[in-house]
C-alpha positions in Angstrom: 86.8 98.2 71.4 87.4 94.4 71.0 91.1 94.4 70.1 91.7 91.0 71.6 89.8 89.1 68.9 91.0 91.5 66.1 94.6 90.8 66.9 94.1 87.2 68.1 95.4 87.7 71.7 94.8 84.5 73.8 91.9 85.0 76.2 93.9 83.3 79.1 97.1 85.5 78.6 98.8 87.1 81.6 100.5 90.4 80.7 102.6 92.2 83.3 103.5 95.9 83.1 106.9 96.8 84.6 109.0 99.9 84.9 110.3 102.4 87.5 108.1 104.7 89.5 106.4 107.4 87.3 106.5 105.7 83.9 102.7 105.1 83.8 102.3 101.5 84.7 98.8 102.0 86.1 97.6 104.0 83.1 98.9 101.3 80.7 97.3 98.5 82.8 93.9 100.1 82.7 94.0 101.0 79.0 95.3 97.6 77.9 92.9 95.7 80.0 90.0 97.7 78.6 91.1 97.1 75.1 91.5 93.3 75.6 88.5 92.8 77.9 90.9 91.5 80.6 90.8 91.8 84.4 93.3 94.0 86.1 95.7 93.4 89.0 96.9 96.5 90.8 99.7 97.2 93.3 98.0 98.2 96.6 99.7 101.5 97.3 97.1 103.5 99.1 96.3 100.8 101.6 99.9 99.8 102.3 100.4 100.3 106.1 104.2 100.6 105.8 104.7 103.0 102.8 104.6 106.4 104.6 106.8 105.1 107.4 109.2 103.6 104.8 109.8 106.8 103.0 110.7 108.5 106.3 113.0 105.7 107.5 114.3 103.2 104.9 116.4 101.2 107.2 113.7 100.7 109.8 110.9 99.7 107.4 112.4 98.2 104.2 112.1 94.6 105.3 108.5 95.1 106.5 107.6 96.8 103.3 109.1 94.1 101.1 107.4 91.3 103.0 104.1 93.0 102.7 104.5 93.5 99.0 105.6 89.9 98.6 102.5 88.6 100.4 100.1 90.8 98.5 101.6 89.9 95.1 101.5 86.2 95.9 97.8 86.5 96.7 97.3 88.2 93.4 99.1 85.5 91.5 96.8 82.9 93.2 93.8 84.9 92.1 95.0 85.1 88.5 95.6 81.3 88.6 92.1 80.6 89.9 90.5 82.8 87.2 92.5 81.0 84.5 94.4 84.1 83.2 93.0 87.0 81.1 94.8 89.6 83.3 96.9 92.7 82.9 99.1 93.2 86.0 100.5 96.4 87.3 104.1 95.7 88.4 105.7 92.2 88.6 106.8 90.2 91.6 110.2 89.9 89.9 110.8 93.6 90.4 110.5 93.2 94.2 113.3 90.7 94.5 115.4 91.8 91.6 115.4 95.5 92.4 113.9 96.7 95.6 114.9 94.1 98.2 118.3 93.8 96.6 118.8 97.5 96.6 118.0 97.9 100.3 120.2 95.0 101.2 123.2 96.4 99.3 122.6 99.9 100.8 122.5 98.5 104.3 118.8 99.2 104.8 118.2 95.4 105.2 120.3 93.0 107.2 121.8 89.9 105.6 119.5 87.7 107.7 116.4 89.6 106.7 117.4 89.6 103.0 118.1 85.8 103.1 114.7 85.3 104.7 113.0 87.4 102.1 114.7 85.5 99.2 113.8 82.2 100.7 110.2 83.2 100.9 110.2 84.4 97.3 111.8 81.3 96.0 109.3 79.1 97.9 106.4 81.1 96.5 107.4 81.0 92.8 107.8 77.3 92.9 104.2 76.7 93.8 101.4 75.7 91.3 99.7 79.0 92.2 102.4 81.0 90.4 101.6 81.5 86.7 104.5 83.1 85.0 103.4 86.0 82.7 103.1 85.3 79.0 104.6 88.7 78.4 106.3 91.4 80.4 105.9 94.9 78.9 108.7 97.1 80.1 107.9 100.9 80.0 111.1 102.8 79.6 112.0 106.5 79.4 114.9 108.9 80.3 115.6 109.9 83.9 114.3 113.4 83.1 111.0 112.1 81.8 110.6 109.9 84.9 111.3 112.7 87.3 109.0 115.1 85.5 106.2 112.6 85.7 106.8 112.0 89.4 106.6 115.7 90.1 103.4 116.1 88.0 101.8 113.2 89.9 102.4 115.1 93.1 102.3 112.3 95.8 103.7 114.0 99.0 105.8 111.0 100.0 107.4 110.9 96.6 108.0 114.7 96.5 110.0 114.5 99.7 112.2 111.7 98.4 115.8 112.8 97.4 116.3 112.9 93.7 119.3 110.6 94.2 116.9 107.8 95.1 115.1 108.1 91.7 118.4 108.3 89.9 119.5 105.0 91.5 116.1 103.4 90.9 116.2 104.3 87.2 119.7 102.8 86.9 118.8 99.6 88.7 115.7 99.1 86.5 117.8 99.4 83.4 120.4 96.9 84.8 117.6 94.5 85.8 115.7 94.4 82.6 118.9 93.9 80.6 119.4 90.5 82.3 115.7 89.5 83.0 114.8 86.2 81.4 111.9 84.7 83.4 109.5 85.5 80.5 109.4 87.3 77.1 109.9 91.1 77.3 108.5 93.8 75.0 110.0 97.3 75.5 107.8 100.4 75.0 109.2 103.9 75.1 106.8 106.2 77.1 107.3 109.0 74.5 105.9 106.9 71.7 102.3 107.0 72.8 99.9 109.2 74.9 97.0 107.3 76.5 95.7 110.5 78.1 95.3 112.5 74.9 94.5 109.6 72.5 92.9 106.5 73.8 93.2 104.9 70.4 97.0 104.9 70.7 96.5 101.6 72.5 95.7 99.8 69.3 99.3 100.0 67.8 100.5 98.6 71.1 98.0 95.7 71.0 99.2 95.0 67.5 102.8 94.9 68.6 101.8 92.6 71.5 100.0 90.2 69.1 103.0 90.0 66.8 105.4 89.5 69.7 103.3 86.7 71.2 103.0 84.9 67.9 106.8 85.1 67.4 107.3 83.8 70.9 105.0 80.9 70.3 106.8 80.0 67.1 110.2 80.0 68.8 108.8 77.5 71.4 107.7 75.0 68.8 
């Protein structure tokens, strides 16, 4: 399925998939990369040494977790740069600073000193030549009920033990964040408008929308 050439998607494009926990970022990343013949860049969840401890004690481990994610994402950005693009990326580095680190600081789970240290590191990293900004950020959106249902169906123990209030706040913060995000072009997709599990061909209309969106974006830049 060579949809990249069919819809004239640049071979060096970098596409980032964003959205709250449970919306299907990993599934979209795999399906889109397969359709375009792109490489994938995934968030390292299973090998994260802080994640289990974090869900048990937010205040003790939030700074450690965010620094770990920041370092891992920067390494991925460098890898994308060295390959020359052609990537679909599961979760953006912008979500870390715009949502997660900020949330834990505002809730008192991260001290002012730690938060400032984190932000300084982030700003230093995004100013390096190893940081290719995405050509497109695809935001997967759905209702809070849809998101919670998917989290429960996925069944990760650490997520099942997390209070529902956490997911409610996360959903709200994501909506607030995407409404002001402007680091790169954004294409919104509602998770109820496609089903990549039941119909793998449902990726083609999405690729077509991406193609149209990128062409419009290029025209605006001229």
